N, C-alpha and C positions, 0 to 999 in steps of 0.2 A: 502491498499501499505506498508503504515511504519514496519507495523509485515512482510508481505510477506519481503520485505526485507534486516528486521535483519535474518528473517530466509538462505537470499541464502549466506548474510552473511555468518554467523556464522557457513554455510556449506560449505565453499570458504575457513573457518580455519578451520576446522575439519580435511576436504582436505588435506590439507598443510602440516597440521601436522603428515599424516603418511608418514610412508617408502617408497622411488621408488620404483615398485619391478624390477626395470630394476638395482637400483643399488644396492640393496643388493644382501652382497654375496653368490657366492655360499658353499651347507658347504662342509665340507676337507674336497676331500678323503680320504679313514680309510689309514693309512701309511702301505706302504710292509710289512710284518712278514720279518725278516729278517731268513735270510741261516740259513740255521739250520747246527747244531754242528757236526762236525764223528762222531760218534759212536766209537772209542778207542775199547770196547768189542768187536765186532760183524769186526771188521777189523782181528782180532790177528782172531779170528774165525772163519777167511773166506783162512787168510793168511795163520796158521796151515794147512787148510782144504786144500787151493789148491797151498799153494807157498814154502811152508819149504820144500822138497822134494829137492825142490834143490834151494831154495833161503836161506837156511837155518833158524833151528823152531827162532829165531830175528834177521832173515836177512842181516847175516854174506855169507856169502856163499861159501861153502867152496871146491869149487867144482870149479876152473878155466873161465869154458869156461863159467864161471856163472855172475852175477854183481851181487856186494852186493849191496845191497838193505835200507838193517840199513845206520840213520841219511841221506839217498838223501830230498833233500826238494818235498814236498805233490803233488805243486804244475806241480810239476815235473813230478814224478811221475802218478799220478793222469791223464795227454795227453801223454803218456805216453803207458802206454793200451784205452783209447780213440779211436787210432789210431791200434794198433796192430785189437783192434774190429769193428776200420771205414777199415783197407785193407792199410791205406794208413802203415803203417808203416807192412812189410809185415815178415811172424815168423810162419808158420804154426804153431808149439805151439803156440804162444804165444798169435796168434786168436783161436784157440780153447778151450784153458782158457781163456780168455777177452770175446766169447764169449755171454757168459751166465751170464754175468757181468750188472748191474745196475747201472748208472752216483753212485749212493750214497754209490752203493757195493766196484765201485772203492776211492770213497773220505773215509770213510767210510779204504782198504785196505790200501794208499796209507800216509794217517796221521799217522796209529799206523809206518807203517816202517820207517817215519818217525824221531818217536816217539824214538824208540832205536836204541843206542849207540856204532858207529862205529867203527869196528875193523880195526886197524892199520897199513896196507901191507909192503912192505921193496924188491925195485929195488936187482934183481939178477948181473948185467954187470958191474963194472964199466966205463969201455969206451964208453960203449952205456953207461948208464948215465950220463956221461958226455956231451955227442953230445946235449940226451936227452932235459936237463936244457937249454943250449942253444937255441936250439928253440923256449921251455915252456919258456922261462924268455924277448928271448928277438925276435926271427919269423925268420927269410931266409928274408933277407933285401934284400937282388940283383934278391930275384925272386918273392920276393911281399906276406913273406912270414906272416900272422900277428902274434903276442906272444900271443899264449895261453893262457899267465897267463890274457891277455885281456880280458878275456869272462867266467873266472873260478879262477879268481883273481889266488895273485904271492901261496895260500896257498894249490888252487888245490877244495876251502870251497862252487865258483861257484857265480852266482850272486839265486836269490832266481824268482821262475817265471816263470827264462831265461832263466837261463844258470845251469849243474847240478852242484851237486855236486862229482871229481874225485877220490880225492885226496885215498886215501889207494885199486882203482881198479884193481884190480886180471890185468894185464899185456896182457893174453891170450886175458883177455875180449876187453880190449881197442883196443888192437893190434887190433881182426874181426873185428872190429864198422868204426875204422876208416877204415880200407881197405876195406874193406859194403858200405862205406861214400866211396872213392876214386873212388872202382866197378857199380860205381849208382844201388845195392842193400840193399842198406840204403840211401833214399830221404826222410826222411817226415825234416833232415833239412839241407836249403841250403844257410847255411856257413859252416856247419861246410861237406858241396860236395863238394865247396871252395876253402875250405881249405887245405882237405887231396885228391885234383885233382891235387896239386906240390908238396905230401912227394912219396917222392923212398922208396922203405922199409923197411932199412940200418935206418931213420927218422924216420918212426911205428914204428917203432922198438924200435926205443928210444923213443920218446916221449912212451911209452904204458908204458919202462920200469920205468921211470923218474916217469911217476901219479902214480908205486907202492910205491913206495919209501914215496909218500906224507903221509907227517900233521898234 
């Protein structure tokens, strides 16, 4: 009996020394692979093939109707391409261009364009520039129009991933976009629709001209 008791005690002690499966931590899940970095070479090749004819070889469009893309925030550019593709931002030409682009293509193109140096623009109408500056810096208080600088920054550099850089942008392009927001043609920014809805034609021209000369 003593032998059996000794064996039982030994078995109990051995069992207590073994770790409980319930208390054993589960193996750590493998870390998620880091997001792939944009391929600038691939972005440059795509841009040259698909974008340069309208937006310039270095992203500095020479045609006032087409926006300058050089130096733009890459997140903003990729978002616009995605929304052209989905139809959220209506533009038949850009929808056709974006239709064949993958998300990786869009990120590569956006990153390459963002890496290019933007060329400065200039304002043309001295009288309009003065009005445009007032709206840009202070808004229009009696109509609850917020200052443009609040979102796009005083020098037009914008805020990465949220609000685009518009300093030096062609006045004709800015005018067309503000008008499009006001008239409901461009619908992919509630904030801009609300602001543009309160601006008259002269004020839109003034802001567009002032933006063209921002540095």
